[in-house]
C-alpha positions in Angstrom: -23.6 31.5 29.7 -26.8 29.7 30.5 -28.2 26.8 28.5 -30.8 29.1 27.0 -28.2 31.5 25.7 -26.1 28.7 24.3 -29.2 27.4 22.4 -30.1 30.9 21.1 -26.5 31.4 19.9 -26.4 28.0 18.2 -29.8 28.7 16.6 -28.7 32.1 15.3 -25.5 30.8 13.8 -27.3 27.9 12.2 -30.0 30.3 10.7 -27.3 32.6 9.5 -25.5 29.7 7.7 -28.7 28.6 6.0 -29.3 32.2 4.9 -25.8 32.3 3.5 -26.1 29.1 1.6 -29.5 30.2 0.2 -28.1 33.6 -0.9 -24.9 31.8 -2.5 -27.3 29.4 -4.4 -29.5 32.3 -5.7 -26.3 34.2 -6.7 -25.1 31.1 -8.5 -28.3 30.8 -10.5 -28.1 34.6 -11.5 -24.5 34.2 -12.7 -25.0 30.9 -14.5 -28.5 31.4 -15.9 -27.5 32.7 -19.3 -25.0 29.9 -19.9 -27.4 27.0 -19.0 -29.5 25.4 -21.8 -33.3 25.8 -21.1 -33.8 22.0 -21.1 -32.4 21.9 -17.6 -34.9 24.4 -16.2 -37.6 22.6 -18.0 -36.7 19.4 -16.3 -36.3 21.0 -12.9 -39.9 22.7 -13.3 -41.3 19.2 -14.4 -39.9 17.4 -11.4 -40.9 20.2 -8.9 -44.5 20.1 -10.2 -44.7 16.3 -10.1 -43.2 16.1 -6.6 -45.1 19.2 -5.4 -41.8 20.9 -4.3 -41.5 24.7 -4.8 -39.5 25.4 -8.0 -37.1 27.7 -6.2 -36.2 25.1 -3.6 -35.6 22.4 -6.3 -33.6 24.8 -8.3 -31.4 25.6 -5.3 -30.9 21.9 -4.7 -30.0 21.3 -8.4 -27.3 24.0 -8.1 -25.9 22.6 -4.8 -22.8 21.1 -6.3 -21.9 24.2 -8.3 -22.1 26.7 -5.3 -18.6 25.7 -4.0 -17.0 28.1 -6.5 -18.7 31.0 -4.7 -16.9 30.0 -1.6 -13.7 29.5 -3.5 -13.3 33.2 -3.6 -12.9 33.4 0.1 -10.7 30.3 0.3 -13.4 28.1 1.8 -13.8 24.5 0.7 -16.7 22.4 2.0 -16.1 18.8 1.1 -19.8 18.0 1.7 -20.7 20.1 -1.3 -18.6 18.5 -4.0 -16.9 15.6 -2.2 -13.7 13.9 -3.5 -12.9 10.6 -5.3 -10.6 8.6 -7.4 -10.6 8.0 -11.2 -8.7 5.2 -12.8 -8.6 4.2 -16.5 -6.7 1.3 -17.8 -6.6 0.0 -21.4 -4.4 -1.8 -24.0 -1.5 -3.9 -22.6 -2.3 -2.8 -19.1 -5.5 -4.8 -18.9 -6.0 -8.6 -18.9 -8.0 -8.6 -22.3 -6.7 -5.4 -23.9 -10.1 -3.7 -23.4 -10.8 -0.5 -21.5 -11.8 -0.6 -17.8 -12.8 2.5 -15.9 -13.2 2.8 -12.1 -14.9 5.8 -10.5 -14.9 6.0 -6.7 -17.0 9.0 -5.2 -16.2 10.1 -1.7 -19.0 12.2 -0.5 -19.0 11.2 3.3 -21.3 8.5 4.5 -23.1 10.9 6.9 -24.2 13.0 4.0 -28.0 12.7 3.9 -28.1 12.9 0.1 -26.2 9.6 0.0 -29.4 7.9 1.4 -31.1 8.3 -2.0 -29.2 6.9 -4.9 -30.7 6.8 -8.4 -29.9 5.8 -11.8 -31.8 8.0 -14.3 -31.8 6.8 -17.9 -32.7 9.5 -20.5 -34.2 8.6 -23.9 -34.3 12.1 -25.3 -35.8 12.9 -28.7 -33.6 16.1 -29.0 -31.5 16.1 -32.1 -28.2 14.5 -31.6 -29.1 13.1 -28.3 -27.7 9.6 -27.3 -29.5 7.5 -24.6 -27.5 7.9 -21.4 -27.7 7.1 -17.7 -26.9 9.5 -14.8 -25.7 7.7 -11.7 -26.3 9.9 -8.8 -28.7 10.9 -6.2 -32.5 12.0 -6.2 -32.9 15.7 -6.7 -29.6 16.4 -8.2 -30.0 17.4 -11.9 -26.6 17.0 -13.7 -23.9 14.5 -13.9 -21.3 13.2 -11.4 -21.0 9.9 -13.1 -22.5 8.7 -16.4 -22.4 6.2 -19.3 -24.1 6.5 -22.7 -25.4 3.9 -25.1 -22.6 4.4 -27.5 -19.8 3.6 -25.0 -18.7 7.0 -23.4 -18.2 6.9 -19.7 -17.1 9.7 -17.4 -16.7 10.7 -13.9 -15.4 13.7 -11.9 -13.2 14.6 -9.0 -13.0 18.2 -7.6 -9.7 20.2 -8.0 -10.0 22.6 -5.0 -9.0 26.2 -5.7 -7.2 26.4 -2.4 -4.6 23.7 -3.7 -1.0 24.5 -4.1 -1.4 25.0 -7.8 -3.5 28.0 -7.6 -6.3 27.1 -10.0 -8.6 29.8 -11.3 -12.5 29.9 -11.0 -15.0 32.2 -12.7 -18.2 33.7 -11.5 -20.2 33.3 -14.6 -20.4 30.2 -16.8 -22.0 26.9 -17.3 -22.3 24.8 -14.2 -20.0 21.9 -14.2 -22.4 19.2 -13.6 -24.6 20.4 -16.5 -21.5 20.5 -18.7 -20.6 16.9 -18.0 -24.2 15.8 -18.6 -24.3 17.4 -22.0 -21.1 15.6 -22.9 -22.7 12.3 -21.8 -26.0 13.2 -23.9 -24.4 14.5 -27.0 -20.9 12.9 -27.6 -19.4 9.6 -27.9 -15.9 10.2 -29.5 -13.1 11.2 -27.3 -12.1 14.2 -29.5 -15.7 15.5 -29.4 -15.9 15.3 -25.7 -12.7 17.1 -25.1 -13.7 19.8 -27.7 -17.0 20.2 -25.8 -15.1 20.8 -22.5 -12.7 23.3 -24.2 -15.5 25.4 -25.8 -17.6 25.6 -22.6 -17.5 28.8 -20.5 -16.2 26.9 -17.4 -16.7 28.1 -13.8 -14.8 25.9 -11.4 -11.9 23.4 -11.3 -12.2 19.8 -12.0 -10.6 16.5 -12.7 -12.6 14.6 -15.3 -12.0 11.0 -16.4 -13.4 10.0 -19.8 -13.3 6.5 -21.5 -14.7 5.8 -24.9 -15.2 2.7 -27.0 -14.5 4.8 -30.0 -11.0 5.5 -29.1 -10.4 2.4 -26.9 -8.5 4.6 -24.5 -8.9 6.8 -21.4 -8.2 10.5 -20.9 -7.6 12.3 -17.6 -8.6 16.0 -18.0 -7.8 18.7 -15.5 -9.4 22.0 -16.1 -10.0 25.3 -14.5 -11.8 28.5 -15.8 -8.7 29.5 -17.7 -7.0 26.3 -18.6 -7.6 22.7 -19.7 -5.0 20.1 -19.9 -5.5 16.5 -21.4 -3.3 13.7 -20.0 -2.8 10.1 -21.1 -0.7 7.3 -19.6 2.8 9.2 -20.2 2.3 12.9 -19.7 0.7 13.3 -16.3 2.5 16.1 -14.5 3.4 14.1 -11.4 5.8 11.3 -11.9 7.5 10.1 -8.8 7.5 7.3 -6.4 4.1 8.3 -5.1 2.5 8.5 -8.6 4.5 6.5 -11.1 3.7 6.7 -14.7 2.3 3.3 -15.9 1.8 2.4 -19.6 -1.8 1.9 -20.4 -2.9 3.6 -17.1 -4.1 7.0 -16.1 -5.2 7.7 -12.6 -6.0 10.3 -9.9 -6.4 9.1 -6.3 -8.8 10.6 -3.8 -6.3 13.0 -2.1 -5.3 16.5 -3.2 -3.1 16.6 -6.2 -0.1 16.2 -6.4 -0.7 13.1 -4.4 1.3 12.1 -1.2 -0.3 8.6 -1.2 1.4 5.7 -3.0 -1.4 3.1 -2.6 -3.1 3.5 -5.9 0.1 3.8 -7.9 1.8 0.7 -6.3 -1.3 -1.5 -6.8 -1.6 -0.5 -10.4 2.1 -1.0 -11.3 2.1 -4.4 -9.5 -0.9 -5.6 -11.5 0.0 -4.0 -14.9 -1.1 -6.4 -17.7 -3.6 -8.1 -15.3 -6.0 -5.3 -14.5 -9.7 -6.2 -15.0 -13.1 -5.0 -13.6 -12.8 -7.6 -10.7 -9.3 -6.4 -9.7 -10.6 -2.8 -9.5 -13.6 -3.5 -7.3 -12.2 -6.2 -5.2 -8.8 -4.9 -4.5 -8.1 -1.4 -5.9 -11.0 0.5 -4.3 -11.2 -1.4 -0.9 -7.3 -1.1 -0.4 -7.3 2.6 -1.3 -10.6 3.2 0.6 -12.1 5.2 -2.2 -15.7 5.2 -3.1 -17.4 5.5 0.2 -20.7 6.7 -1.2 -20.5 5.4 -4.9 -18.3 2.8 -6.3 -18.6 2.2 -10.2 -16.6 0.0 -12.6 -17.3 0.2 -16.3 -16.0 -2.8 -18.2 -16.1 -1.2 -21.7 -15.1 -4.4 -23.6 -17.7 -6.6 -22.1 -20.3 -3.8 -22.0 -20.8 -4.3 -18.2 -21.3 -2.1 -15.3 -20.6 -3.0 -11.6 -21.9 -0.7 -9.0 -22.6 -0.2 -5.2 -23.7 2.6 -2.9 -23.1 3.0 0.8 -25.7 2.0 3.5 -26.6 3.7 6.7 -27.7 0.8 8.7 -25.2 -0.8 9.2 -22.9 2.0 8.1 -20.9 0.5 5.3 -18.9 2.2 2.6 -19.7 1.3 -1.1 -16.2 0.0 -1.6 -16.8 -2.6 1.1 -20.1 -3.9 -0.3 -20.7 -6.6 -2.9 -21.2 -4.9 -6.3 -24.3 -5.3 -8.4 -23.9 -6.1 -12.1 -25.8 -4.7 -15.1 -25.1 -5.0 -18.8 -25.3 -1.8 -20.8 -28.0 -3.4 -23.0 -30.2 -4.0 -20.0 -29.5 -0.6 -18.6 -30.8 1.2 -21.6 -33.9 -0.9 -22.1 -37.3 0.1 -20.6 -37.9 -1.4 -17.2 -39.3 -4.8 -16.9 -41.1 -6.4 -13.9 -38.1 -8.3 -13.1 -35.9 -5.3 -13.1 -38.3 -3.5 -10.6 -38.1 -6.6 -8.3 -34.2 -6.4 -8.5 -34.1 -2.8 -7.8 -36.4 -3.2 -4.6 -33.6 -5.4 -3.2 -31.0 -2.7 -4.1 -32.8 0.2 -2.3 -32.4 2.0 -5.6 -34.6 3.9 -7.9 -34.1 3.4 -11.6 -36.1 6.0 -13.6 -36.5 6.0 -17.3 -37.4 9.4 -18.8 -38.4 9.4 -22.5 -38.7 13.1 -23.4 -36.9 15.4 -21.0 -36.4 18.2 -23.6 -40.0 19.2 -24.5 -40.7 22.9 -24.6 -43.6 22.6 -22.1 -43.2 21.8 -18.4 -42.9 18.0 -17.7 -44.5 16.2 -14.7 -42.7 13.2 -13.6 -44.0 10.4 -11.3 -41.0 9.2 -9.3 -41.4 5.9 -7.4 -38.9 5.3 -4.7 -38.4 1.7 -4.1 -37.7 0.3 -0.7 -36.8 -3.1 0.5 -39.7 -5.1 1.8 -39.6 -6.2 5.4 -40.2 -9.8 6.1 
């Protein structure tokens, strides 16, 4: 085969894959449209107008995370679509001060081009029942992978692959998971209400969700599929062995497929029971477990503080190996000041405040991407 033939074949295969992905994204929209609140489409339209991006292209991008469940039916799992991660919640006697601490490491692959554009979007919606909340994710992705709201609810997710040994079930039609999680962050702050919201949702895919609330002063690990939802605390997680010991005041899921065959997280948590705090999580737990290559977030619920880092491309450095930045919840939910903007320039991070994302008319947003000044 000559070089031209090889190029033509590679071009054909690449083109075919792109067409397959676009078809899958369009199919996902058709199947989930009726279950998705109109506010999400209003926001997507507004941003596409403001950024001069075709609406259909931006809509496809916004459903990128959800499209995996289409491939689940043919037993294909693409880690670049949903990623992996770890979820750790500690509270009560397990922590140094008795308050809750929640670590969320997101592993999406440092070569993933989306990870170049981290963003924290703070929503101040006027919709009835809405709570100010912050989505911690990536520019162009509407929906939640990690979030915190102003009343003290924090959450994160980890995929539960349908090809796992536990045979989880998915559904074609329902509400996309990242929209489901965002509505929990926007409209709930009590643990019982968050769990109820998940139970009542027509779910599509399979997921691990970690939720910590100041209202309950505890953390719950939730594992759900389209047909079943289970809630776990520190003593009822289904895996209880030397690889994943049950620890009073701690609930955790490591970055590997479950049930886990990695004893790193469990041994570290067990050894430090009663001494766990935010610093232990981001200085020891995440780097030693090597979880959070793209996003490392620690919520100190008692002190109302958030510590966070994102990966960098030059030099290529995982988020869990970078110094974490600190922001209090109060500062996070206030409008931007000039000093905030200067600080964000140093972070290569966009922080966007949106006051009314639920208007019935289209909304045009001006998005300013902040880049570090070269000296």
